[in-house]
C-alpha positions as CSV (number, residue, x, y, z in Angstrom):
1,M,17.5,-14.6,-5.9
2,G,18.2,-13.8,-2.2
3,D,16.0,-10.7,-2.3
4,K,13.6,-10.8,0.7
5,S,12.0,-7.4,0.3
6,P,8.2,-7.3,0.5
7,K,8.0,-5.9,-3.0
8,S,9.8,-8.9,-4.6
9,N,7.7,-11.3,-2.5
10,Q,4.5,-9.6,-3.6
11,K,5.6,-9.8,-7.2
12,K,6.3,-13.6,-6.9
13,S,3.0,-14.3,-5.3
14,S,1.1,-12.3,-7.9
15,Q,2.9,-14.3,-10.7
16,K,1.8,-17.5,-9.0
17,Q,-1.7,-16.2,-8.7
18,S,-1.9,-15.3,-12.4
19,R,-0.5,-18.7,-13.4
20,A,-3.1,-20.4,-11.3
21,N,-5.8,-18.3,-12.7
22,S,-4.8,-19.0,-16.3
23,A,-4.7,-22.8,-15.6
24,D,-8.1,-22.5,-14.0
25,Q,-9.5,-20.6,-17.0
26,K,-8.2,-23.3,-19.4
27,K,-9.9,-26.0,-17.3
28,K,-13.2,-24.1,-17.4
29,E,-12.9,-23.6,-21.1
30,A,-12.2,-27.3,-21.7
31,V,-15.3,-28.2,-19.5
32,A,-17.4,-25.7,-21.4
33,A,-16.3,-27.1,-24.7
34,K,-17.1,-30.6,-23.6
35,S,-20.5,-29.7,-22.4
36,A,-21.2,-27.8,-25.6
37,A,-20.2,-30.8,-27.7
38,A,-22.4,-33.0,-25.6
39,K,-25.4,-30.7,-26.1
40,K,-24.9,-30.7,-29.9
41,R,-25.4,-34.5,-30.1
């Protein structure tokens, strides 16, 4: 894992970004589900 080439660094950062995005998406979906459940009552 000692590869310091820009390409490998770019790959790592894009993976981090996509993980952050999917976590964010899950949070938003959970919030949307909660608000939808609250509206049904």
